[in-house]
N, C-alpha and C positions, 0 to 999 in steps of 0.2 A: 279854264273850266267851262265845260259846255252847259248852257242853260236851256231851260224849257219854259214854255208859257203854260200856266195852269190857272184854273178857276177854282177857288174854294167857296162852296156854297154853305151857308150857315143859317139854321133856323134856331132862333133864340126864344125858348119858352119861358124863361125867367129873366125879365129885364134887369134884374139886379146883377146879372152876369156881365153886363156891358163893360164895367170897369176892368175886369180881368181880361176880357176879349181885347179891349183897346190897348191894354198894357202889352199883351203878346204881339199885337199888330205893330205897335210902336217899336218893339225890339227888332222887328224884321222890316221896318219901313223902307230900308234901302232897296228891297226887292219888290216892293209893291208898286205896280203900275197904276192901279186905280182901285177904288172901292165904292160900293153903293149900298146904302142901307134903306130899307123900306119898313116903316112901322105899320103894322096891321092891327089897328086898335080893336076892330070888331072881334078878333080872335085872341087879343091880348098877347101878341107875339111880334117879333120883328124878323125880317129876312135880310141877310147880307150876302153880297158877293164880293170876293177879293180876287183881283187879277195879279198874278205874280210872274216875274221873269227871274228865275233862279235855278240852281242845280236841283236835281231830284232829291238830294239829301236835305236841302233847306226847305223845299216844299213839304216834304214828309215831316220835318220837324215842326213846322208851323201847324200843319194839319193835325199832327199828333198832340201837340200841346193844347190846341183848341178843343180837340175831341175829349180831352180829360176833364173839361169843365162840365159840371153837372147841369142838366136841363137844357143842353143845346145839342143839335144834330149837325154833323159836319160831313160833307162829301167833297171829294176832289176829282177834277177832270184834268187830265194832262194832254198837251199837244203831242203829236207824233214826232 
């Protein structure tokens, strides 16, 4: 199976969503190369970036599941 590198950027407006985000990321942990989370207390939000090495289908599944969580924004950038 051919894999691609992707970055999923997440802005979390409701910090109560963290548990559901972490559950999804745990389910796909074998594809995660690294992750970084930055709390931005002045704006009462957090920013995360997730680097994946996976098939386009897996990356799309992770991004789609995260995108269904209320009060977060998700964007994905793929390598060529």
